[in-house]
N, C-alpha and C positions, 0 to 999 in steps of 0.2 A: 297745929290743925285748927284750934279755936281761933287763933288770929286770922287764919285765912277765911274762916266762916264769918267772922266780924267784918273783915275787910270786903267781902263780897256784899254784905248787908249795907254797909256804909256806900259802896259803889253804886248799888241799885237805888238807894235812898237819894244819891247825889243827882240822879236824873239827867239833864243835859250836860252836866259837869264831868260825867263818866263818859269820854270820848273813845268809843272803840277803835277809832282809825288811828289813835296814837300807837306808835310801834315802838314801845320799850318794854323792859322786863316787867315792870310792875303791872302795867296794863295786860300784857300777855298772860302773866300769871293769874290775874284775877279773871280774865275772860275764860282761862282754861278751867278755873274753879267754878265759875258760873256755868260751863258746859258740864263739868263733872256732877254738879248739884242737879242740874235739869235732867240729865241723863238717868241719875239715880231715881229721882222722883217720877219720871215717866216710866221708867222700868217696873217699878212698884206698883203703879197705877195699872199698867198693862197686865200684870200678874194677878190681881186681886180678883176674886170671884163675886164678891158683894159690892155693888157700886157706892154703898154707903161707907166702905172701907177706903175709898180713894182719898188721898191727900190733895189739898188744894194747892195748886202750883201758883206761886207769886206772880202776879200779872207784869210786874217790872222784869222779873227774871224772863218770863216769856218773850217779852219785848225786846231784851237783849239777844235772845236766841234767834228771833226773827230777824234781827239785824245781821247777826252772824250767817244765817242762811243767805240773806240778800248779798252780803259781801262775798260769800263763796261763789255765788252765781255771777256778780258783777265783775269780780277778779279772775274768773274762771278757775277756781280752786275747787272743781267739781268733786274731786275724791274726798276732799276735806268735808265738804257738805255732805255727800253720801254717807260718810263714816259717822257723822253726828246724826243724820237722820235715821240710820239703821239702828244706832245704839239707843236713840231716844224713841224708837219705834214710830217715827213719823212716815208712813207710807206717802202721805200727800206731799212731802217735801222730796221724797225719793223720786216721785213722778215728775215734779216741777224741775227738779235738777236733770233729769233724763231729757226732758223736753228742752230745757235751756241749751243743752249740748247736742241737741238734734239727733238724739238716739245713737250717739256714736259708737262703733264697734269697740273702741277702747274702753269707754265707760261701761258699756253693757258686759264687757268680759270682765273688768274689775268687779262690778256689782255681783254677777254671778259667781265669781270664786270668792268674793268675800263673804256672801250668803252662805255658801256651801261650806266654807272653812271657820266661820266665826259666829254665826247666829246659831246660838244653841236652842232657843224657844222654837219648837216645831210649828206651832200655829203661826208665828210670825214669819218663820222661813217660808212656809208655804204661801202666806199673802204676798211676800216679796217676789217669789218665783212667778206668782201670777202677773205681777207688774212687769217682770222681765219678759215674759211671753208676750204679753200685750204690747210691750215696747218694741219687740223685733217685728211685730206686725205693723208697727207705725214707721218703719225705717223706709226712707225714700231713696237713699243712695244704694250702691251696689250693696247687695246682702251676701255675705260669705261666712258668717259664723254659725254654721249648721251644728257644730259640736255643743256649743252652750244651749242652743235652743232645744236640740235634742234630749240633752241632759236635764234640762228644765222641764220638758214635757214628760220625760220618763218619771222624773221624782214627783210630779203632779199626778201621776197615774193616769195621764191622758193618752192612754194607749192608741186610740184612733188618731189623733193628731200626730203622734209620734210616727206611727206607721205611715201615714200619709206623707209625712216629711222624708221619711226614708225611701218611700215609693218614688217620690220626686227626684231624690237624689239618684236612685237607680236609672231613671229615664233620662237624666242630665247628662251632660259631657263628662268625659273621664276626669277633667281637671277639677271639677267640683267634688268629686269623690276623694280626691287626694287630701282634702281637708281632714279626713277621718284617719289618714295614714300618718 
């Protein structure tokens, strides 16, 4: 474990010589360790009550993680980016990745299920569910994911919006209601 920590430090200090685009076991391992360190530090900072207790995250580490987010978008590895964003408590990156994928049903479904099954911090889960609801409102293609939207609204205790959605479904054609069956 100490060797990995030192290797990450050396990689971060090497600057441009640490090429994230190299696909080999060593680079993948170091990138994974960078992600693990970043997630650990971001989660600790998210949990602290007193701002003076926050730890300063290495700027070079943040730069590496930013490149990882960029790569996940450029290479359309949206689920990987969403996973890192959720684990590191980066709502801004969740929103950016959803936008890059044009709020696709598949990614919104993945995000909703991941949040409900994996995000243990209640406050953060609520933040992400608000993003989910907002993202569903930005959809421009055919909308048919009423179950996830209704579930998110219910968990956010937005009873009025949930009731309006259900009322719309009752007024809609029978095939829309089939999504609940």
